[in-house]
C-alpha positions in Angstrom: -25.4 24.9 -36.2 -24.3 24.9 -32.6 -22.2 22.1 -30.9 -24.5 22.3 -27.8 -27.2 19.7 -28.1 -28.8 20.2 -24.5 -28.1 22.6 -21.7 -29.8 23.5 -18.4 -28.9 24.9 -15.1 -28.3 22.6 -12.0 -30.1 23.6 -8.8 -26.6 24.2 -7.3 -25.7 26.9 -9.9 -23.4 25.2 -12.7 -24.9 24.3 -16.0 -24.9 20.7 -17.3 -24.7 20.3 -21.1 -24.4 17.9 -23.8 -21.9 19.0 -26.5 -21.1 17.4 -29.8 -17.3 16.9 -30.2 -17.2 15.5 -33.7 -17.4 17.7 -36.7 -20.9 18.6 -38.1 -22.1 15.7 -40.4 -19.2 13.3 -39.3 -20.1 9.7 -38.6 -19.6 8.4 -35.9 -21.1 11.3 -34.0 -19.2 11.9 -30.7 -20.7 13.9 -27.7 -19.9 14.5 -24.1 -21.7 15.3 -21.0 -20.0 18.1 -19.1 -20.5 20.5 -16.2 -19.6 24.1 -16.6 -18.9 25.5 -13.2 -17.7 28.9 -14.5 -19.9 31.9 -14.1 -20.7 33.9 -17.2 -17.6 36.0 -16.9 -14.0 34.9 -17.3 -11.4 36.2 -14.8 -8.5 38.2 -15.9 -5.9 35.9 -17.6 -8.4 33.1 -17.9 -9.1 31.7 -21.4 -12.4 30.2 -22.6 -12.3 26.4 -23.0 -14.4 23.3 -22.3 -14.6 21.5 -18.9 -13.5 17.9 -18.7 -16.1 15.4 -19.8 -18.0 13.3 -17.3 -19.2 10.9 -20.1 -18.3 10.4 -23.7 -20.6 8.6 -26.0 -20.3 7.6 -29.7 -23.2 6.8 -32.0 -24.5 6.7 -35.5 -26.5 9.9 -35.3 -26.8 13.0 -33.2 -30.2 11.9 -31.9 -28.8 8.5 -30.9 -26.0 10.0 -28.7 -28.4 12.6 -27.4 -30.8 9.8 -26.3 -27.9 8.0 -24.5 -26.8 11.1 -22.6 -30.0 12.8 -22.0 -31.1 10.5 -19.1 -27.9 11.4 -17.2 -28.3 15.1 -17.8 -32.0 15.6 -16.9 -31.7 14.8 -13.2 -29.5 16.7 -10.7 -29.2 13.5 -8.6 -27.8 11.5 -11.6 -25.4 14.3 -12.5 -24.2 14.5 -8.8 -23.6 10.8 -8.8 -21.6 10.9 -12.0 -19.5 13.8 -10.6 -18.8 11.8 -7.3 -17.9 8.7 -9.2 -15.3 10.6 -11.2 -14.0 12.5 -8.2 -15.2 15.9 -9.4 -17.3 16.8 -6.4 
């Protein structure tokens, strides 16, 4: 099973995604909303990793955390606002 619960491209290029950070089957379920600004190819010397989270949520089930984060991930304007609030833009 994948840790990515939701992913889509933003109109500006990067990808927004909701990723489970807790182990599969663990309770509580933890997930983050993050923006991956990297292209599909890593530069020489660059290692794969995860971008810093914009939002972190904890809930009883995977569908609960997805339901809490999805409204923030579905609209480009909501993502841009979160990025601005956290000084990432």
